[in-house]
N, C-alpha and C positions, 0 to 999 in steps of 0.2 A: 504494500500500500504506500510505497515511498513517493509515488507521483501524486498522491492526494493531499490537499491542504488540510490543516486542522479543522477548518470550518466544514469542508466536505465530509470528513470522517464523522464530525459531530452530527451532521445532518443524517448520515446513514445510521448512526447509532440511535438517533431519535426515531426514525421510521421503522427500524427493525426491533427496537426494544422499548419504546415509550408510547407511541401513538400509531394508529393504522394509516391515516391519511391526513394531509393538510392542504388547505387552499393556498394558492400562490400568494395571496395577500398575507396570510398567516405566516408563511415562510419568510416573507419580507419583514414582517414586524419583529421576528426573532433574530434573524441573522443579518439583514441589511435594512435596518430601520431608516436610514437616510436615503434609501433608493426609492424614489417615487414612481419611476418609470416601470410599467409592466414589462416592456421589452427588455429593460435592463435586468430585471429579476430573472426573466427567462434565460438570458445569456449566462447569468451566474450558475444556472442549473444545467446548462447544455452538456457540459462534460460528463456529469453523472448520468444524464439521459442517454447520451451517445454510447456510454459504456454499458448500458442496459442494467444499471444499478437502481435507477429511479425510473418509474413509468408515469405517464401523464395522460390525462383525458379531460375533456370539457364535458361536464355533466350538468343536469338540472338539479338545483338544491336551493334551500332557503338562504337568504342573505345572512351575513354574519350577525350573530347576536351580540349585543352589548351586555357583558356580564361584569358585575362588580363584586359579588359575594355569592356563596352557595345558597341554594334554596333551603337546605338543612345542613347544619354543622352539629353533629351529635357526639357526645362522649359518655362513657360509663357514668352512671348515676344521674344523668339528665333524664327528664321525663320523656315519654314517647312523643314524637313529633305529631303535629296535626296533619295527617295525610290528605284530608279533604282540601284544605287550603293550599297545600303543596300541589296537589293535582290541578287545581284551578290555575295556579301560576304557571304550571307546565303547559297547559292548553293555551293560555293567553299569549305566550311568547312565539307560538308557531303561526300566528296570524299574519306575519309579514309575507311579502311576495317571494315567489321563486324566480330563479333565472339561471343563466349559464354561469358555472363556476369552474375555474381551472384547478384541477386536483392532482396531487402527486402522491405516490405510494412506493414502497420498496418492492423491488423485483425478486423473483425466486433466487437469482444469483446473489443479491445483497443479503437475503435471509440466510443463505448457506454460509456466506463469508462471516456473518456476524452472529450466527447461532440462534436463529429466531424462527418462529413458525409464521411470522407475519409477511405474506407476500401475495395475498389474494387481492384482486381489484375491489374497490369499494362497491358494496352491494347497494343498489338504488334505495331499497326500503330501509337500509341501515345508515345511509350516508349522513343524514342530519345528526344522528347520534354521534357518529365518528368525528364530524367536524366540530360539534359542540365540545367533545372531549379535547380536541386540539385547541379550541379556544381557551379552555381551562389551562392547558399547557402553556399557551401564550401568556395568560394571566400570571401564572407562576413565574415564568421567565422574567416578566416585567417587575413583579412585586416581591417575590421571594426566591431569587435565583439560586440562593444557597441550598435550597431544597431540591433543585432539579436533579442533582447527582443521586438523590435517594429515590427518585421516581422510577418505578419498574412497571411496564405495561403488561397486560395479560399475555401477550405473545411471547414473553420471556419466561413464563412460568408454566409448570405442568397444569393440565386441566384438573379442576377441582373434583370432577367425577361425573358420572352419567346423570344428565338432566339437572345438574347443579350449576347455577349462574356464577360464572367467574367475574369478579369485580374488574372494572376497566383498568384500574391502576392501584398500586400500593406505594406508600412511602416506607422504605425499609431502612432500619438503623444499621449501625456498623456490625452488629451481631447477626444480621440477617433476619431480624424480627420486624414484622409490619407494625408501624405506629399510627398509620392513618390509611384509610381506604378512600379512593376518589372514584366517583361514579357519575357518568353522564346520564341524566334521567331520560333523555329522548322523549318518548311519549308514554311514559310509564302509567299504568293503571294504579288505582289504590291498592289492589291486591299485590302488584309488583313492588310498590313502595313498602308495603308491610313486610313482604317476604325478604326484601333486601335488608330492611332494618333488623328483622329477627336474626338473619344470618350474621350480621355484625354484632348485635347485642349479645347473642349466645356466646360469642368469642371475646366479648369486651374490647372490641377494636373500634376506636373512634372513626367516624367517617364524615365525608363531605359529599353531599348530593347536589349536583349542579343542574 
């Protein structure tokens, strides 16, 4: 990997180990915040795309959400959250328009090099969920970059088990123990919110649901 810059390696680490996919504008916010030109950002990624380490597509998705804080931030001994009001907030945010979005994700070659299972193209029905998680990742990069090294995406971990929901990401301490779960709520139902809460509460793992 001697021919790759530290930024390019960091991008590949992110796509193979932290998030599934990112919009071009999200990539720009993290790695080239001063680059306002769409074409300029595309040129920055051309080398990785040419090497078939990153893949690209223009898809239809909701515009980027403006997020400032999680819908739920729960820790052990906190009361159970109000899932009905959370569900209402989830539905309200998807009323924005859809449109073409340029999206990038890791190729099978990149996944093999970096030891990840993440190399599938974004699924249309799951794309808003994936891009919301990436927006949370952008938020962390901007507001608490010291925690990014602890962020481990679900593609870097073994499956929890048959028909068990794997959390989207963990923050892992130096002993390899999770100290926070991060979840993109997508369009979760009340039943899904309750199930996710119960999964974390039974294990006494604090979580953020965005």
